[in-house]
N, C-alpha and C positions, 0 to 999 in steps of 0.2 A: 504494500500500500504506500503510495507516494504522499508525502506531506507537502502542503503548499506553504511557501514562505511569502509573507506579505511584502509587497514591493514598497520600498521606502524611496521617496522622491526628495532629493535635495534641491534647493534652489541655488542656482549659480548667481554670481554677481551680474551677469548679463540679463538673466531673468528678472532679477530685482530692479535693475536699471530700466528695463522695458516696462515693468509694472509701475514704477514710479512715474515714468513719462506718461503712461496711459492715464494714471490718476490725475496728474497735473493738467493734462489736456481736458479731461472731464470737468475738473474744477474750474477751468477757464470758461467752459460753457455755462456753468452755474453762475460764475461771477459776471458773465455777459448778460444774463437775465437780471441780475442785481443792478447792473449798469443802467439798464432801462427803467428800473423801478425804484431805486433808492439813491440817496445822496452819497453814500459811501461806496457805491458800486464801482465808480471810476478808479478810486484808489486801490480797491481790492483787485480789480482786473489788471491794473498796471503792475502791481506787485506779483500777481499770478503769472503775468507774461514773463517776468524775469526768472521766476522759479521754473516755469515750463522750459524756457530756453536753457537754463542750467541743467535741467533733467535731460534735455536732448544732447547736451555736450557730455554728460555722464554716460549716456547710452553709447556715444561714439567711443569714449574711453573704454568702456566695458567690452565693446565689440572688438576693439583693437587688442585688448589684453586676452580675450578669449581666442583670438586668431593667432597672434604672433607667438607668445610663449607657450600657449596651450596646444598649438598645432591644429587648431580647428579650421573651419571653412572661412574664407574671406567674405562670403556672402553677407553675414550680419554687418560687416563694416560698410558695405555698400548701402544696405538698408538704413543704417544709422546716419551715414553721411547724407543720404537723400532726405531723411527726415530733418536733419539739421538745416539743410537748404530750404525745405518747406517752412520750417520755423522762422528762418531769417526773412523769407518773403512775407510770412504772416505778420511779423513785427513791423516791417516796413509798411505794409498795407494798413495795419492798425494805427500807426503814427500818422499816416496820410489820410486817415478817416475814409477808407474805401470799403464800406460794409458790404457792397454788392459782390465783392470777391473775398473779403476777409471772412465772412460767415461761412460760405460754402467750403472754403479752404480749411477752416477749423473743423467742420464736420468730416471732411476727407482725412484730415490728420488724425482725428479720433479713431476713425475706422481703420486706417492703416496701422496705428499704434496698437489697437485692440487685436488686429490680425497678427501682428508680430508677436504679441504676448501669447495668444492662443497657440501659435505655431512653435513656441518654445517648448 
């Protein structure tokens, strides 16, 4: 009779970085709603943008560390770099007050980040 050993899943630094990025993008959507309905929404959205951008840079760092010393695939580095480019465009569009592109790009970024998290 064979015994089954429960599978233990450990979270890597890369998975944590992608999860943090996904959470910060989601919180940006929440703060965007507050931006439209409250007086403190603008400050919260502005601070959240900086945190989200930092989380995107952390994702790039985690992807490089998983690839180079760990001998993993370079594909997450491309994903992380692409997301950082999208985050940069998002910041520029937000500062320029172009909501017609800023909002759909934010939705796209959340979807891509969630997809990257689920695929980890």
